[in-house]
Structures are given as structure tokens and as C-alpha cells.
C-alpha positions as CSV (number, residue, x, y, z in Angstrom):
1,X,-25.4,-29.3,13.7
2,X,-28.0,-27.3,11.8
3,X,-29.8,-24.7,13.8
4,X,-32.2,-21.9,13.2
5,X,-31.0,-18.3,12.7
6,X,-33.1,-15.2,12.0
7,X,-36.0,-15.7,9.6
8,X,-34.7,-16.6,6.1
9,X,-31.4,-18.0,7.3
10,X,-30.0,-21.4,8.2
11,X,-26.7,-22.0,9.9
12,X,-24.4,-25.0,10.4
13,X,-21.6,-25.2,12.9
14,X,-18.2,-26.2,11.6
15,X,-16.0,-28.1,14.1
16,X,-12.3,-29.1,13.9
17,X,-11.0,-31.7,16.4
18,X,-14.1,-31.2,18.5
19,X,-13.6,-27.5,18.7
20,X,-15.9,-24.9,17.1
21,X,-14.2,-23.2,14.2
22,X,-17.0,-21.3,12.4
23,X,-20.4,-21.4,10.8
24,X,-21.8,-21.9,7.3
25,X,-24.8,-19.7,6.6
26,X,-27.4,-20.2,4.0
27,X,-29.9,-17.5,2.9
28,X,-33.2,-19.3,2.2
29,X,-35.7,-17.7,-0.2
30,X,-39.1,-19.2,0.1
31,X,-40.2,-22.1,2.3
32,X,-37.5,-24.1,4.0
33,X,-37.0,-27.6,2.5
34,X,-35.2,-30.7,3.8
35,X,-32.8,-30.3,0.9
36,X,-31.6,-27.0,2.3
37,X,-30.5,-28.6,5.5
38,X,-28.9,-31.5,3.6
39,X,-26.9,-29.1,1.4
40,X,-25.9,-27.0,4.4
41,X,-24.7,-30.0,6.5
42,X,-22.8,-31.3,3.5
43,X,-21.1,-28.0,3.0
44,X,-20.1,-27.8,6.7
45,X,-18.7,-31.3,6.5
46,X,-16.7,-30.6,3.3
47,X,-15.3,-27.4,4.8
48,X,-14.1,-29.2,7.9
49,X,-12.5,-31.9,5.8
50,X,-10.8,-29.3,3.6
51,X,-9.3,-27.7,6.8
52,X,-8.0,-31.1,8.0
53,X,-6.6,-32.0,4.6
54,X,-4.8,-28.6,4.4
55,X,-3.4,-29.4,7.8
56,X,-4.2,-25.9,9.2
57,X,-7.4,-24.0,9.8
58,X,-5.4,-20.8,9.9
59,X,-4.6,-20.9,6.2
60,X,-8.3,-21.2,5.3
61,X,-9.2,-18.4,7.8
62,X,-6.7,-16.2,6.1
63,X,-8.2,-17.0,2.8
64,X,-11.7,-16.0,4.1
65,X,-10.4,-12.7,5.5
66,X,-8.6,-12.0,2.2
67,X,-11.8,-12.7,0.2
68,X,-13.7,-10.3,2.5
69,X,-11.2,-7.5,2.0
70,X,-11.1,-8.1,-1.8
71,X,-14.9,-8.0,-1.8
72,X,-14.9,-4.7,0.0
73,X,-12.2,-3.3,-2.4
74,X,-14.1,-4.6,-5.4
75,X,-17.5,-3.5,-4.3
76,X,-18.7,-7.1,-4.2
77,X,-20.4,-6.8,-0.7
78,X,-24.1,-6.2,-0.9
79,X,-24.1,-3.6,1.9
80,X,-22.2,-2.3,4.8
81,X,-24.4,-4.4,7.0
82,X,-23.2,-7.6,5.2
83,X,-19.6,-6.5,5.8
84,X,-20.2,-6.1,9.5
85,X,-22.0,-9.5,9.7
86,X,-19.2,-11.3,7.8
87,X,-16.4,-9.6,9.9
88,X,-18.3,-10.5,13.1
89,X,-18.6,-14.2,11.9
90,X,-14.7,-14.1,11.8
91,X,-14.7,-12.9,15.4
92,X,-13.9,-9.3,14.4
93,X,-16.3,-6.7,15.7
94,X,-16.0,-3.5,13.7
95,X,-19.4,-2.0,14.0
96,X,-19.7,1.3,16.0
97,X,-16.0,1.9,15.9
98,X,-13.7,4.4,14.2
99,X,-12.3,2.6,11.2
100,X,-9.0,3.0,9.4
101,X,-7.5,1.2,6.4
102,X,-3.8,0.2,6.6
103,X,-1.6,-0.9,3.7
104,X,1.9,-2.3,4.1
105,X,4.0,-2.4,0.9
106,X,7.3,-4.2,0.7
107,X,9.9,-4.6,-2.0
108,X,10.5,-8.2,-0.7
109,X,8.2,-10.9,-2.2
110,X,5.6,-12.4,0.1
111,X,5.3,-9.5,2.6
112,X,4.3,-11.3,5.8
113,X,0.8,-10.7,7.0
114,X,1.7,-12.2,10.3
115,X,4.0,-9.3,11.1
116,X,1.1,-6.8,10.5
117,X,-1.4,-8.9,12.3
118,X,0.9,-9.4,15.3
119,X,1.4,-5.6,15.6
120,X,-2.3,-5.0,15.6
121,X,-2.9,-7.8,18.1
122,X,-0.4,-6.2,20.5
123,X,-2.3,-3.0,20.2
124,X,-5.5,-4.8,21.2
125,X,-7.5,-3.5,18.3
126,X,-10.0,-5.5,16.2
127,X,-8.8,-6.0,12.7
128,X,-9.2,-7.8,9.4
129,X,-5.8,-8.5,8.0
130,X,-4.7,-10.4,4.9
131,X,-2.0,-10.5,2.2
132,X,-3.7,-9.4,-1.0
133,X,-0.6,-9.7,-3.2
134,X,2.9,-10.9,-2.6
135,X,4.1,-7.3,-1.8
136,X,0.9,-6.0,-0.2
137,X,-0.8,-6.6,3.2
138,X,-4.0,-4.8,3.9
139,X,-6.0,-4.4,7.1
140,X,-9.3,-2.7,8.2
141,X,-8.8,-1.7,11.8
142,X,-11.3,-0.6,14.5
143,X,-9.7,2.2,16.5
144,X,-10.6,3.1,20.1
145,X,-11.7,6.7,19.2
146,X,-11.2,9.6,16.9
147,X,-8.9,11.3,19.4
148,X,-5.2,10.5,18.8
149,X,-5.9,8.1,15.9
150,X,-2.9,9.3,14.0
151,X,-0.7,8.7,17.0
152,X,-2.2,5.2,17.3
153,X,-1.4,4.4,13.7
154,X,2.1,5.8,14.1
155,X,2.7,3.4,17.0
156,X,1.3,0.5,14.9
157,X,3.6,1.4,12.0
158,X,6.6,1.5,14.4
159,X,5.6,-2.0,15.6
160,X,5.4,-3.3,12.1
161,X,8.8,-2.0,11.2
162,X,10.3,-3.5,14.3
163,X,8.9,-6.9,13.3
164,X,10.2,-6.6,9.8
165,X,13.4,-8.4,9.1
166,X,15.5,-6.9,6.4
167,X,16.1,-3.5,4.8
168,X,13.5,-1.1,6.4
169,X,13.8,1.2,3.3
170,X,12.0,-1.6,1.5
171,X,8.9,-1.1,3.7
172,X,6.2,1.5,3.7
173,X,3.0,1.8,5.8
174,X,0.1,3.7,4.4
175,X,-3.2,4.5,6.2
176,X,-6.5,6.3,5.6
177,X,-9.2,7.1,8.0
178,X,-12.8,6.1,7.2
179,X,-15.5,8.7,7.9
180,X,-18.1,7.9,10.6
181,X,-21.2,6.1,9.3
182,X,-19.3,5.1,6.2
183,X,-20.8,3.1,3.4
184,X,-19.0,0.4,1.4
185,X,-17.6,2.7,-1.3
186,X,-15.9,4.8,1.4
187,X,-14.3,1.7,2.9
188,X,-13.1,0.8,-0.6
189,X,-11.8,4.3,-1.2
190,X,-9.9,4.2,2.2
191,X,-8.2,1.0,1.2
192,X,-7.2,2.5,-2.1
193,X,-5.9,5.7,-0.4
194,X,-3.9,3.7,2.1
195,X,-2.3,1.6,-0.7
196,X,-1.4,4.7,-2.8
197,X,0.1,6.3,0.3
198,X,2.2,3.2,0.9
199,X,3.3,3.0,-2.7
200,X,4.3,6.6,-2.8
201,X,6.6,6.1,0.2
202,X,8.2,2.8,-0.8
203,X,11.9,3.1,-0.9
204,X,12.0,6.6,0.7
205,X,12.7,5.5,4.3
206,X,9.8,7.3,5.7
207,X,9.9,6.2,9.4
208,X,6.2,6.3,10.3
209,X,2.7,6.1,8.7
210,X,1.9,7.9,5.5
211,X,-1.5,9.2,4.4
212,X,-2.5,10.7,1.0
213,X,-2.2,14.1,2.5
214,X,1.5,13.4,3.1
215,X,2.2,12.6,-0.6
216,X,4.6,15.2,-2.0
217,X,6.0,15.6,-5.5
218,X,8.5,12.7,-5.2
219,X,5.7,10.4,-3.8
220,X,3.4,11.4,-6.7
221,X,6.2,10.6,-9.2
222,X,6.7,7.2,-7.6
223,X,3.0,6.5,-8.3
224,X,3.3,7.7,-11.9
225,X,6.7,6.0,-12.5
226,X,5.3,3.4,-14.9
227,X,3.3,5.8,-17.0
228,X,4.9,5.9,-20.5
229,X,4.2,9.6,-20.8
230,X,6.3,10.3,-17.7
231,X,9.1,8.0,-18.9
232,X,9.2,9.8,-22.3
233,X,9.3,13.2,-20.5
234,X,12.3,12.0,-18.4
235,X,14.3,10.6,-21.4
236,X,13.5,13.7,-23.5
237,X,14.9,16.0,-20.9
238,X,17.8,13.9,-19.6
239,X,18.7,11.4,-22.3
240,X,21.3,13.6,-24.0
241,X,23.0,14.4,-20.7
242,X,23.2,10.7,-19.7
243,X,24.5,9.9,-23.2
244,X,27.2,12.6,-22.9
245,X,28.4,11.4,-19.5
246,X,28.5,7.8,-20.7
247,X,30.6,8.6,-23.8
248,X,32.9,11.1,-22.1
249,X,32.9,9.6,-18.5
250,X,31.6,13.0,-17.5
251,X,29.7,14.3,-14.4
252,X,27.3,16.7,-16.0
253,X,24.2,14.9,-14.6
254,X,25.7,15.2,-11.1
255,X,26.2,18.9,-11.6
256,X,22.7,19.3,-12.9
257,X,21.1,17.3,-10.1
258,X,23.1,19.3,-7.5
259,X,22.3,22.7,-9.1
260,X,18.6,22.0,-9.3
261,X,18.6,20.7,-5.7
262,X,20.1,24.0,-4.6
263,X,17.2,25.9,-6.2
264,X,19.3,27.2,-9.0
265,X,22.0,28.8,-6.8
266,X,25.3,28.4,-8.5
267,X,27.5,29.4,-5.6
268,X,25.9,26.8,-3.2
269,X,26.1,24.2,-6.0
270,X,29.8,24.8,-6.4
271,X,30.3,24.4,-2.6
272,X,28.4,21.2,-2.5
273,X,30.3,19.9,-5.5
274,X,33.6,20.9,-4.0
275,X,34.4,22.7,-7.2
276,X,35.1,26.2,-8.3
277,X,32.3,28.5,-9.4
278,X,34.1,28.9,-12.8
279,X,34.0,25.2,-13.4
280,X,30.3,25.0,-12.4
281,X,29.4,27.9,-14.6
282,X,31.2,26.2,-17.5
283,X,29.4,22.9,-16.8
284,X,26.0,24.6,-16.7
285,X,26.7,26.3,-20.0
286,X,27.5,22.9,-21.5
287,X,24.3,21.5,-20.0
288,X,22.3,24.3,-21.5
289,X,23.7,23.5,-24.9
290,X,22.9,19.8,-24.5
291,X,19.3,20.2,-23.4
292,X,18.8,23.1,-25.7
293,X,17.3,25.2,-22.9
294,X,18.1,28.3,-20.9
295,X,18.9,27.1,-17.3
296,X,18.3,30.6,-16.0
297,X,14.6,30.2,-16.9
298,X,12.7,29.2,-13.8
299,X,10.2,27.1,-15.8
300,X,13.1,25.2,-17.5
301,X,14.7,24.5,-14.1
302,X,11.3,23.2,-12.8
303,X,10.8,20.9,-15.7
304,X,14.3,19.5,-15.4
305,X,14.0,19.1,-11.6
306,X,10.8,17.1,-12.1
307,X,12.6,14.9,-14.7
308,X,15.4,14.3,-12.2
309,X,13.0,13.4,-9.4
310,X,11.0,11.2,-11.7
311,X,14.1,9.3,-12.7
312,X,15.1,8.9,-9.1
313,X,11.5,7.5,-8.4
314,X,12.0,4.8,-11.1
315,X,10.6,6.4,-14.2
316,X,13.2,5.8,-16.9
317,X,16.1,5.6,-14.4
318,X,19.5,6.5,-15.6
319,X,21.0,3.5,-17.6
320,X,24.2,2.0,-16.4
321,X,27.3,3.2,-18.3
322,X,28.2,0.9,-21.1
């Protein structure tokens, strides 16, 4: 059924099995023609047929939501007003609400958007949720108020984790708050921040929600793990130590990792390694010779510690012994 909308628009109702499902909207520039209504009716009919052929309206609805989120992230919405209109047409009222972006990253393929959507439904908050990639689900969420929003997101993250079957270390929930009266670029920035926060925590077993303000050195190195410059830095600092341990079945890397984790305190390192201080001192002397640096120098220890953390984060991880 074609009906009149505000001036310049035509709408057609899409029905599935005699139930209203949605609307097709056409922006008409210039005088309205019979052809406009014909095209609109045809489009609505084809959309209904596509849903029936697919066997499920929900898959198409997910695709529409995914496209809207991708349009926001890519700056392809014309205005913030268009975003609100398109979200409202999906039954999601986000206007005049405090908004937050949520990103859920998983090491498992095809991270389920249903888990995230279900958690948000149980919290009775309006949301646009879709899987943007196999390992990424994103959502734009309307929160009740600015007060306690972090606590609200923590509760949602806990709900998501509870619904996630498998190793919870392979899951991370990132979030970013959207300033009041935000424009499209701020929505896109919030989605990017939420995704970066999630990627920074993936594999770290962080129990709650993570924001960009929570990203520490290890999280930053996870984000940079695929940068060839970081990988070269790691191998240049640690490659000879790994090679020595591989050839001699040694434990020098373990000594180095423990020593740096103790802030350069040799006595504490010896205790943690269940070894004598003399043995640790000898091992550290050998390490200094291998890396060609003075381990008593604070800058050297900092550089080596960053290399160890970057390796742990996935940048040039230690190769398996041959």
C-alpha cells in the first residue's frame, strides 16, 4: 500500500504473512509521478518476496542494521537526522538519549550477535546491534541517563560473558560514550574507540568493559602487534636470546622476563625463579653479553621490557624450539 509521507517522500508498507514488517521510503525530487508509485510498489513487493525466499525476515533485518552501522562508521549517512530516522524505521528510538558504542571481539569465528543483542534486550535499552565481521559485533545503545552509565555497561558486559560459550579469555567487550548532541563523526569515532578498546583487551581476561582510557602498555602493544616496525624491534632485542635458549635448551629468556617483571630487582627475581642469587647474576651477565647492552641501565631495561610485552601481545612471538 502506497501512502503519503511528509512532502517530498513516498512510503510503501512491506507485509510478511499478513503482518507489517517495515516500509520502503522514496525521496521524490520534483513533481510526483505515477512511475514513482509503481517503482515503490514493485520495490516493496520484491523485498517481501526476498524475505520469503530467504525463509526468515530476521536475517534481512540484521543485514539492514549492519548496513546502517557500517554507514555510520564509514561516514555514509547524510546527517545525524538521517541516522535517527533510519534507526526509528527499524523500531529503535535513539533520539534524545545518552548514547554509547559497544564492540565485542572474539577469537572464535562468527562471534554471535544474538548473545550481544539478547544481553541488551534483557537490560531493556534500545540498541542497533549487528555482526560487522566474523570476530566483531558492534552496537549503538541508548542508555537511560548519564548517571551510572559505566555501571550499566559493566552489567551488560557481564551478561554478554555469561551468554558466551567457550573460553572467556577469547572475549573482550569495549565501549565508548558518545557526547550529548553528537554529530555523525562523533558516533563513528565512538565506534572506532570501542573496537580499539576491545582489541586491546582480547586475550587478557579483563572481566568487565574496557574503554580507551583503560588501555595500558600491554593493550597498546596488542593494537600494534602487526606493525612490522614493532615486530623488528622485538626480534632485534630478543632474537639472540631465543636462539641461544633453542640451541642450548636454556632458560635465559625466562630469567630475563622474570627480572624485568621485578623492576630490575635481582634478589626478588632469584626468589621468584627459585634460584640462588649467584646463578641469577651469572645468567644476567650472559644476557647482557647476548643483547650487547648493560642491563643495569634503566633505559635498556625499559626497551627490553617493552620487547617482552610486545612478544607476549603477539608481535613476533617466541618461535617454538626446533
